C-alpha positions in Angstrom: -15.9 -7.3 16.9 -14.1 -9.4 14.3 -10.4 -8.8 14.6 -8.2 -8.5 17.6 -7.2 -4.9 16.8 -10.9 -3.9 16.7 -11.3 -5.4 20.2 -8.1 -3.7 21.4 -9.5 -0.3 20.3 -12.8 -1.0 21.8 -11.3 -2.0 25.2 -8.9 1.1 25.1 -12.1 3.2 25.0 -14.5 1.3 27.1 -12.5 -0.8 29.6 -11.6 -0.1 33.2 -8.6 2.0 32.3 -10.4 4.3 30.0 -10.3 7.9 31.1 -14.0 9.2 31.3 -15.0 12.6 30.3 -15.1 15.3 32.9 -18.4 14.7 34.9 -19.3 11.6 32.8 -22.9 10.6 33.0 -23.6 7.5 34.9 -24.4 4.5 32.9 -28.1 3.7 33.5 -28.5 0.9 36.2 -24.6 0.8 36.7 -23.4 1.6 40.1 -20.4 -0.6 41.0 -19.2 -1.8 37.4 -18.0 -5.3 37.0 -16.5 -7.1 40.2 -12.8 -7.6 40.8 -12.4 -10.4 38.6 -12.9 -8.3 35.5 -10.1 -5.8 36.3 -6.5 -6.5 35.7 -4.1 -5.2 38.8 -3.6 -1.5 38.3 -0.3 0.3 38.7 0.4 3.0 41.2 -1.1 6.1 39.8 -2.2 9.7 41.0 -5.9 10.7 40.5 -5.5 14.4 40.6 -8.2 16.3 42.4 -10.2 18.7 40.2 -11.8 22.2 41.7 -15.2 20.7 41.0 -14.8 17.7 43.4 -14.0 15.1 40.7 -10.9 13.3 40.3 -8.8 12.8 36.9 -9.7 9.4 35.5 -12.7 8.6 37.8 -16.1 8.3 36.6 -19.2 10.0 38.1 -21.8 7.5 38.7 -25.3 7.1 40.1 -25.5 6.4 43.8 -27.5 3.1 43.3 -29.0 1.3 40.1 -32.7 1.6 41.5 -34.7 4.7 41.8 -36.4 5.3 45.2 -35.3 5.7 48.8 -32.5 8.3 47.8 -32.2 11.5 45.8 -29.7 13.9 44.6 -26.5 11.8 45.0 -23.8 10.6 43.0 -20.6 8.8 43.6 -17.1 8.2 42.6 -15.0 5.1 43.4 -11.6 6.5 43.6 -9.9 3.3 44.7 -11.4 -0.1 44.4 -11.5 -2.7 41.6 -8.2 -3.5 40.4 -6.3 -1.8 43.3 -4.5 -4.2 45.5 -6.2 -2.9 48.7 -8.7 -4.6 51.1 -10.6 -1.5 51.2 -12.3 1.0 48.7 -12.3 4.8 48.9 -15.2 6.4 47.6 -16.5 9.9 47.1 -20.2 10.7 47.4 -21.8 14.2 46.8 -25.4 15.0 47.9 -27.0 18.2 46.3 -29.0 20.5 48.7 -32.2 18.7 49.7 -30.7 15.2 48.8 -30.2 12.2 50.9 -28.9 8.7 51.0 -30.9 5.7 51.7 -32.0 4.9 55.2 -30.3 1.5 55.5 -27.9 -0.8 57.6 -25.3 -3.4 56.7 -22.9 -5.7 58.4 -19.9 -3.9 57.5 -18.3 -0.6 59.2 -17.3 2.4 57.3 -15.4 5.6 58.0 -16.8 8.8 56.5 -14.8 12.0 56.2 -16.6 15.1 55.3 -14.7 17.3 52.9 -17.4 19.7 51.5 -20.6 21.4 52.9 -22.5 20.3 56.0 -25.1 17.8 56.6 -27.3 16.0 59.2 -26.7 12.2 59.6 -29.0 9.7 61.3 -26.9 7.3 63.2 -29.1 4.8 65.1 -31.3 7.1 67.3 -29.2 9.9 67.2 -28.9 13.2 64.9 -25.1 14.1 64.1 -24.2 17.2 62.4 -21.1 17.0 60.3 -18.8 19.7 58.8 -15.6 19.6 56.9 -13.0 17.2 58.2 -15.1 15.7 60.8 -14.7 12.0 60.8 -17.7 9.7 61.5 -17.3 5.9 62.2 -20.4 4.0 61.5 -20.3 0.4 63.2 -21.8 -2.7 61.5 -25.6 -2.8 61.7 -25.9 0.9 62.7 -29.1 2.3 60.8 -27.9 5.5 59.0 -28.9 8.1 56.4 -27.0 11.2 55.2 -29.4 14.2 54.5 -28.3 17.5 53.1 -30.3 20.1 55.0 -27.9 23.0 53.7 -28.1 25.1 50.7 -24.7 23.8 49.4 -23.4 20.7 48.0 -22.3 18.2 50.8 -19.5 15.7 50.0 -17.6 13.1 51.9 -15.1 10.5 51.5 -16.1 7.0 52.6 -13.6 4.3 53.3 -15.4 0.7 53.2 -14.1 -2.9 53.0 -13.5 -3.9 49.3 -15.7 -7.4 50.0 -18.8 -6.3 51.9 -22.5 -7.2 52.1 -25.3 -5.3 50.5 -27.3 -2.8 52.5 -30.7 -3.7 53.9 -33.9 -1.8 54.8 -34.4 -1.3 58.4 -36.6 -3.7 60.6 -40.0 -2.3 61.3 -39.3 -1.7 64.9 -35.9 0.2 64.1 -38.1 2.5 61.5 -40.7 3.1 64.1 -38.2 4.1 66.6 -36.5 6.6 64.3 -39.8 8.1 63.1 -40.9 8.3 66.8 -37.8 10.3 67.7 -38.5 14.0 67.5 -35.0 14.9 66.7 -34.9 12.6 63.8 -38.5 12.6 62.2 -38.1 16.0 60.8 -35.1 15.1 58.7 -35.6 11.3 57.9 -36.4 10.7 54.2 -38.4 7.1 53.9 -40.7 6.4 51.0 -44.1 5.0 51.2 -43.0 1.4 50.2 -40.6 1.3 53.3 -43.4 2.6 55.5 -45.9 0.1 54.3 -43.6 -2.8 55.0 -43.0 -1.3 58.5 -46.8 -1.4 59.3 
């Protein structure tokens, strides 16, 4: 970019305030975008809900940048970077047969199901969720969302704005989960994680 006006045109179409196309494809390897230092404070604004479970002005992105350990899931950060909150509100949608990572982390989150049904691994329990159920996941609780239904499963997730990154389960935790006859049929774990557990 050689002139200020060219830079402003570029920023208008690619910056954090750019309105993405409906169901915009996620950028390869991009899951969270720049950190908060890259976004100016945002004004109060409405993100209008669309019937296809997207919101005006909110980009549909990959669940995580790396492949493996998850399948058939996308996310939308509805409030987050640039909003003057201590929390983020995100929407995740899992296709039939899809699942999130089996993971744990040091922050809590609150999950509100708004679409479909799913089974959730919560520590050593299997929890079935339906629309408007609220699930609290405490810090370090192993968890995984598995869409065992024939329809999309979607949930809002409220989480701290500043948080640690998810971690793999310890070998003993994975072994206990896989030995649980209620969990073993639904848990999705790829071979590399199983190899680390042995």
